[in-house]
C-alpha positions in Angstrom: 64.7 9.3 23.1 67.7 8.6 25.4 70.7 10.9 26.1 74.2 10.6 25.0 76.9 10.3 27.6 80.7 10.1 27.4 81.2 6.7 29.6 78.0 4.8 29.2 75.4 3.6 26.8 71.9 4.0 27.4 69.2 1.9 25.4 65.9 0.7 25.5 66.2 -2.7 24.1 62.8 -4.1 24.7 59.4 -2.5 26.2 60.0 -1.9 29.6 63.3 -2.4 29.9 66.2 0.2 30.4 69.8 -1.1 29.6 72.8 0.9 30.8 76.4 -0.5 29.3 79.6 0.8 30.8 81.5 2.4 27.9 85.3 3.0 28.7 86.7 0.1 26.4 90.3 1.6 26.9 90.1 1.5 30.4 88.4 -1.7 30.6 85.6 0.3 32.3 87.6 1.4 35.0 85.2 3.5 37.2 85.9 7.1 37.8 83.5 9.6 39.4 82.7 11.0 36.0 81.4 7.6 35.2 79.4 7.6 38.3 77.6 10.9 38.0 76.7 9.6 34.5 75.6 6.1 35.5 73.6 7.9 38.6 71.6 10.2 36.4 70.7 7.4 33.9 69.7 5.1 36.8 67.5 8.0 38.1 66.0 8.9 35.1 65.0 5.2 34.3 63.8 5.2 37.9 61.5 8.2 37.2 60.5 7.2 33.6 56.9 5.4 33.8 57.5 3.4 30.7 60.6 1.6 32.2 59.9 -1.0 35.1 63.3 -3.0 35.0 67.2 -2.1 34.1 69.9 -4.2 33.2 73.6 -2.8 34.0 76.2 -4.3 31.7 79.9 -3.9 30.6 81.7 -5.4 27.7 82.5 -9.2 27.0 86.0 -8.4 28.2 85.2 -6.1 31.6 82.3 -5.4 33.4 84.5 -3.1 35.3 88.2 -3.7 36.3 88.1 -1.7 39.3 88.7 2.1 39.8 90.7 4.6 38.2 93.6 4.4 40.3 94.9 7.7 38.4 92.0 9.7 40.1 92.9 8.3 43.8 96.3 7.8 44.0 97.4 11.4 45.3 94.3 11.6 47.6 95.4 12.5 51.1 93.0 11.5 53.9 91.8 14.9 54.7 90.7 15.3 51.0 89.2 11.8 50.8 87.5 12.4 53.8 86.4 16.2 53.9 84.8 14.9 50.4 83.4 11.8 51.4 85.4 10.3 48.5 83.6 7.6 46.3 80.3 8.1 48.5 78.4 8.8 45.3 79.5 5.5 44.1 77.3 3.6 45.9 74.5 6.2 47.4 72.4 6.1 44.5 72.2 2.6 43.3 70.3 1.3 46.9 67.9 3.9 46.7 66.6 3.0 42.9 63.5 1.5 43.3 63.1 -0.3 40.2 64.7 -3.9 40.0 68.2 -3.7 38.4 70.2 -6.9 37.1 73.4 -7.0 36.5 75.1 -9.1 33.7 78.6 -9.5 34.3 81.2 -11.0 32.1 84.7 -10.6 32.1 86.4 -8.8 35.0 84.5 -7.3 38.0 87.6 -6.4 40.3 87.6 -4.2 43.1 84.6 -1.3 42.4 83.6 -3.6 39.6 82.7 -6.3 42.0 81.2 -3.9 44.8 78.8 -2.5 41.7 77.9 -5.8 40.7 77.0 -6.4 44.3 74.6 -3.4 44.5 72.4 -5.0 41.8 69.2 -6.7 43.1 69.8 -9.4 40.5 73.3 -10.7 39.6 74.0 -13.0 36.3 77.4 -13.7 35.0 79.1 -15.9 32.4 81.3 -19.0 34.0 84.5 -16.9 32.8 83.9 -14.0 34.6 86.4 -12.9 37.1 85.5 -11.1 40.5 88.0 -10.0 43.6 88.1 -7.7 46.0 91.8 -6.6 45.3 92.4 -3.3 47.3 94.5 -5.1 49.8 97.5 -5.1 47.3 97.1 -1.5 46.7 97.5 -0.7 50.5 93.9 -0.1 51.2 90.4 -1.8 51.7 87.0 -2.2 49.8 85.4 1.3 49.9 82.2 0.8 48.2 80.4 -1.9 50.1 82.6 -5.0 49.3 83.4 -5.8 52.6 79.6 -5.9 53.8 78.1 -7.0 50.9 80.7 -9.8 49.9 80.7 -11.2 53.5 76.8 -11.1 53.6 76.5 -13.4 50.7 79.6 -15.7 51.0 80.4 -15.9 54.9 82.8 -14.5 57.2 85.7 -16.9 56.4 85.7 -16.8 52.7 85.2 -13.2 52.6 87.9 -12.6 54.9 90.2 -14.8 52.4 89.2 -13.1 49.6 89.6 -9.5 51.0 92.8 -10.2 52.8 94.7 -12.0 49.9 93.1 -10.4 47.1 92.4 -13.7 45.5 90.2 -13.8 42.6 86.7 -16.0 42.2 85.4 -17.1 39.0 81.8 -16.6 37.7 81.3 -20.5 38.3 82.2 -19.8 42.0 79.9 -16.9 42.0 77.1 -19.3 41.3 78.0 -22.0 44.0 78.4 -19.6 46.8 75.2 -17.6 45.9 76.9 -14.3 44.7 75.1 -15.3 41.3 71.7 -16.1 40.9 72.5 -17.7 37.4 75.5 -18.4 35.5 75.6 -18.6 32.0 78.3 -20.2 29.4 78.9 -17.1 27.3 78.5 -13.2 27.5 76.0 -13.4 24.7 73.6 -15.9 26.7 74.4 -13.7 30.0 73.2 -10.3 28.6 70.6 -12.2 26.6 69.4 -13.8 30.2 69.5 -10.7 32.1 67.1 -9.2 29.5 64.6 -11.7 29.4 64.3 -11.7 33.1 64.0 -7.7 33.2 61.4 -8.1 30.6 59.6 -10.8 32.4 59.5 -8.4 35.7 58.7 -5.7 33.4 55.5 -7.4 32.7 54.5 -7.7 36.1 52.6 -4.9 38.2 55.1 -1.9 38.9 53.3 -1.3 42.2 54.0 -5.2 43.2 57.2 -5.1 42.0 58.4 -2.3 43.7 56.7 -3.6 46.9 58.5 -6.9 46.4 61.9 -5.3 46.1 61.1 -3.2 49.3 60.3 -6.0 51.6 63.4 -8.4 50.2 65.6 -5.5 50.8 64.6 -4.9 54.2 65.4 -8.6 55.0 68.7 -7.4 54.6 68.9 -4.9 57.7 66.5 -6.4 60.1 65.8 -8.9 62.5 63.4 -11.8 61.3 60.3 -10.9 63.5 60.7 -7.1 62.3 61.0 -8.1 58.7 58.1 -10.2 58.8 55.8 -7.4 60.2 57.0 -5.3 57.6 56.4 -7.8 55.1 52.9 -8.3 56.3 52.1 -4.6 56.2 53.1 -4.1 52.8 51.1 -7.2 52.2 47.9 -5.8 53.4 49.0 -2.5 51.8 48.7 -4.0 48.6 45.0 -5.1 48.8 44.5 -1.1 48.3 46.0 -1.2 44.9 44.1 -1.6 41.7 46.2 -4.0 40.5 45.5 -6.6 43.3 42.0 -6.4 41.9 42.8 -6.8 38.5 45.2 -9.8 39.1 43.2 -11.6 41.2 40.2 -11.0 39.1 42.1 -12.2 35.8 43.4 -15.2 37.7 39.9 -16.5 38.5 38.7 -15.7 34.8 41.7 -17.5 33.7 43.1 -14.8 31.5 46.4 -12.5 31.2 46.0 -9.4 33.7 46.2 -5.9 32.2 48.2 -3.8 34.8 47.1 -0.3 35.4 50.1 0.3 37.8 47.8 1.7 40.4 
């Protein structure tokens, strides 16, 4: 049984899949510390739940998350923001979740909403989705990874243009630029596609899924030589798992593997 929250909805739509929906409709899912406290807790609960193997994160058809709640931060001083490490909790939990997270983005994904989407392992969106880092228009800059993750995905020049002007880019462009893995014609198709992919992942060995996510993420913060060495060590280590024996035996015997997740 899933817990009830004020700012998010938590469901188990299919075996092995957890679904988290941002749920502040009057504020277009504007992000706040209160929302992230709940989101981080829900993510950690799914991460620790043996029956959940993949997580989908979404918002509404109108807004994935239309930025941060400006009311929460407009009166902050430098000393308070610095001393409390303001918004660090917004981006500290998701990178440490071991299970794959798929973001299904529809409508507005602006500012912190764009940054939240970029934290996911896989990003799906509808063609009509709108992304941007408009913080420059408020006299600040992205503070939850936008300048780093967006630049890594679309390149320095294009990221500079987006961040220095606050210009929007569409879901279609997100697919063309490599921000989104897949682009769908409608919000319904986007969420359905994310849940289908999550279901496929949930049907794999949990051991190899965690290992695969780990080595791909390693490629983002290390050089090629170190990354290759790391990948090979994890690859070798999987030969000590029960699921390697199960998977390869099932392949040879031409039958479906029944994973032990060990």
